[in-house]
N, C-alpha and C positions, 0 to 999 in steps of 0.2 A: 418447514413448519413443524412444530412440536405439538403433541396432544394438548388440547385445551386452549391453544391460541386461536383467536378469532377477532374479526373486525379490523378497522383501519385507524391508525393514529396519524393525524396530519400535524406537522410541525412547521411553523413559519410565522408569517406576518398577519396582522389584522389592521385594516384601515377604516376610516370613516369617509365614505365617498359621497361627494356632493354633485348633483346633477341639476341643470336648469329645469324647472318644473314643467315647462311646456316644450322643451327641446329647442327653443329659439336662441339666437345669439345673446350673449350676456351683455346687459346694459344696466345703467342705474335704475334701481327699482325692481330688478329681476328677482323672482322667487325661486327657491331651490328646494329639492327634496333630498333626503340623505338615506344612505343604505350602509350596512356593515359589509365591507369588502376585504380585500387582501387575498393574495393567491392561495395560501394554505387554508384560510377561512372559507373561501369559495369551494375548494376541493372537499373540505370536511362537510359542508352543508349539502353539496351535491351527493356525496356518497351516502350520507345519512338519510336524505330524502328518498333515496332509492333502496332503503332497507338495510343498510349495513350499520352495525354497531360502530359508532365513530366517535373518537375523542379528538380534542384540539389542544395543542400546546402553543400559546401565543401570549403577547402582552397587550393590555389595554390600559390607557391612562386613568388617572384619578380625577380628571377634569369632567365637565358636564357631558361632553360627547362620549367620553369613555364610560361613564355611568349609564348613559342611554344604550350604548352599544352592548355593554355587559348584560343589561336586562333583556335586550332583544335576543341575544344569543342564548341566554339561559332559558328563554321561553320556547326555543326551537328543539330539534331532534338531536343536536350534537351534545355530547358530554363535555361540559365546560369546567369541570372541577380542576383542570390543569391550566386554566387561563389565569395569568398572573396580573394583578393590578399594580401598576408601577406609578410612583409619584413623579409623573412627567406628563406633558401634553400628549394627547392621542395624535397619531399621524393622520393628516387630512389630505385628500386628493380631490381635485376639482376637474370634472369632465367639461371640456370646452368644444362644442360642435363648431366645425369650420367647413368652408367649401371644399377643402382638400381632404377632409376626413376627420377622424377623432384625434384629439390632443388632450393630454392630461397635465395639469399642474399639480405638484406635490409639495407638501410642507412636512418634511421628515426630520431634518436636522434638529437636534435637541428634543425630539419626541421619544416615545418608548418603543419605536419601531423594532420589530423582531420578536424574539422569545427569550425567556429567562432559562439559562442552561440548567438542566436537572443535576442534582447532586449525585445521583446514581443512574446514569443512562441505561444500564442493563436492566434494572428493575422497572424503569419506565416503559421500555419497549417490549419486554419479555411476554406480557399477556396478549400481544397483538399478532395477527397473521401478517399484517403489513404496517410498515412505518413509511410515511410519505414525506419527503424533504424537498425543499424549494431553493432554486438558484438565487432568488432575490435576497435570501439571508446568507448567501455564501461569501460575500465580500468580508475581508478582514475586519472592517469597521462595524460590521453587524454581528454575525454569528459563525464565522468560518470554522473555527476550531470546534465548537459544539456540534455543528452539522457533521463534521468528520467523525467525531466521537460517537454520535448517535448511529451513524452508518456502520461503524466498526462494532459497536455493541449489539446492534441488530443482527449483523451477520454471524456473530459469535453465539447468539442465543437462538438462532433458527428462525427469527423474524425476517420476512422478506422485505427488501428495501426498494422503494419506488422513488424516482427523482425526476423533477421537471427542470430543464435547463434554465428557463426564464432569464435569458440574457438581456440585460438592460444596459445600453451603451454608457449611460451616465454613471454607472456603478464601477466601471473598470477602466484603468489607466490605458491598457492596451490589450489586444487579443491574446497575447501569450500569457499574461497574468490570469486571464479568465480561463484559458485552456488548462493551465497548470492546476488551478483550483478545482476545475471539473474532474480532471483525471484522478485527483486524490479521493474523490467521492465515488465516481462512476465505477471504479473497480470493485466496489462492494454492492452494486445495484443489480437487481433482478428485473426491474421494470423501468424503462426510460422513456420520457416524453421530450421530444425536441421539435421546436418549430423551425422552419427554414430561416426565420429572422434570428433565432438564437444561434444557429450555426454561422450566420453572417457576422454576428458580434464576435464570435470566436475566430473569425478569419478563415473559416473552412468552407468547403463546397456545400452549397445549400441542398444536400441530397444525402441519402444513406451513407455514401462513401465518406462524406465529411464526418458523420457521427462515428463511424468505425475508427477514424483516426484518434478519437478520444479514449478508446477502450483498449485494455490489454490484449495482446495478440492471442491469448487463450480464453478470452472472456465469453461467457454465455449469458444471454438475457433475452427478454422480449422488448421490442422498441417500436415506437410510433413516431414518424416524422410527419408533421402536419404543415399545411400551407394555406391557411385561411379557407376560402371556399373551394380551393383546388383539391384534387384527390389526396387522401391520406395514404401514406405507405406504411404498412405494418410488417415487422420483421421478426423472425426467429433467428437469433444469433447463437451459434454453437462453436466453441473453440476458435473464436475470432472470425468465423465465416458465416455468411448468410445462408441458412439451410431452407428457409421458407420466406417468401415475399408475396404479399397480396396488396392490392390497392382497393380503396373504397371511397366513393365520392360523397361528400356531405349532401344532405337533402337541401333543396332550394327553400329559402325562407326570406321574409322581409326583415332587413337588418335595422334594429333600433340603435344599437351600439355594439361594436365588436368586442367590448370589454368582457372578460370572463369566459370567452369561448374555450380557451385552452384549459382553464381550470375545470370547467364543466366536463370537458373531454376526459381529463385525468380522473376526476371523481367518479364518472360513470364506469370507466374501465376498471378502476379499483373495486367498485361495488360489484360489478359483474364477476370479476376474478374472485372476490370474497364469496360470491354465490356459487362458485365452482365452474364458471365459464372459462374455457381455455382455448376454444377455436379462435384463430387469429382474425379471420374475416368477421366473425360475430363480434369480437371485441372492438374492432375498428368501426363497425357499423353502429354499435352502441355508443361509442365515443362521439362519432359524427352527429348522431341524433341529439345527444345532449348539448354539443357545441351549437348546433342550429337552434335549439330551444333557448340557449343562453343569449344569443345575439338578437333574438326576436323580442326581447324585453329589456327594459332598463333595470339595473340592479342585479343582484346575484341570482344564480340559477335556483329554481325551486321546481321540483318535479310535479307538484300538485297543480293540476289544471292546465298544464302546458301540453298542447296537442302533440308536438313532435316527440315528446318524451314520456307520454302517459303509459305507453306499453313497452318501455325499454327493457324491463326485467320481469 
């Protein structure tokens, strides 16, 4: 980090998420509520609600839902001056509760999904302590090259790079293609978030050993491997080896929907890091508390008034 750098810049997707209003199965005449979601947008809102100066780079459509989403975000704590309005439909996702758990339907093809690449990546990232990038925008059809360019520009300017693997099976033709794309970015990253499901999409061991296979042999970083309600593993990696390893179990909570838990975890860890927290166990505990708060409610994480997160930082 250079003198004067501060805050978090989250770069990635924004979606308009639809939920059945009463949580019941969808049927003719069902009512829905909507929330602004998307992985990067969720991370930005979480970090901002926990006191970090946070900017967001993403696209929103010029349709009615995009207009509503833009107004909603502009009224919140995130700096939205770099949100681009694109003459295309906004991406929509629909939460479908089932007996077997959560399922999402998405309408992304032909939408403005992703972000508009900056003309000067170095100037964009230079003012920030952290730039956070997302695996959901890593496919070639979305923003692969701009994601890589931003990671490179950040590393060159002294901005620290955070990355969430976010492996979605429907976005990748095969595990090797996903692994190759990850390796191009992860070699620039200082902070890494990997769910065990992400590692499975990459065809790797669902454990820290699997994550290490994606990193250069001399890489150094802080990493978190999450596994839903199971214990989180936090790692300090130096020169390709694990020098510190701690586990932290998420607090018990009533789950409304599992959506957004990983995003809240990442946003809380980024906010804590931005506030100067470096202790590995403390960061894992903060992330777990935010993830638990996120799953306890429908819609994106908001620190205000949520018991498990009210004293996070």
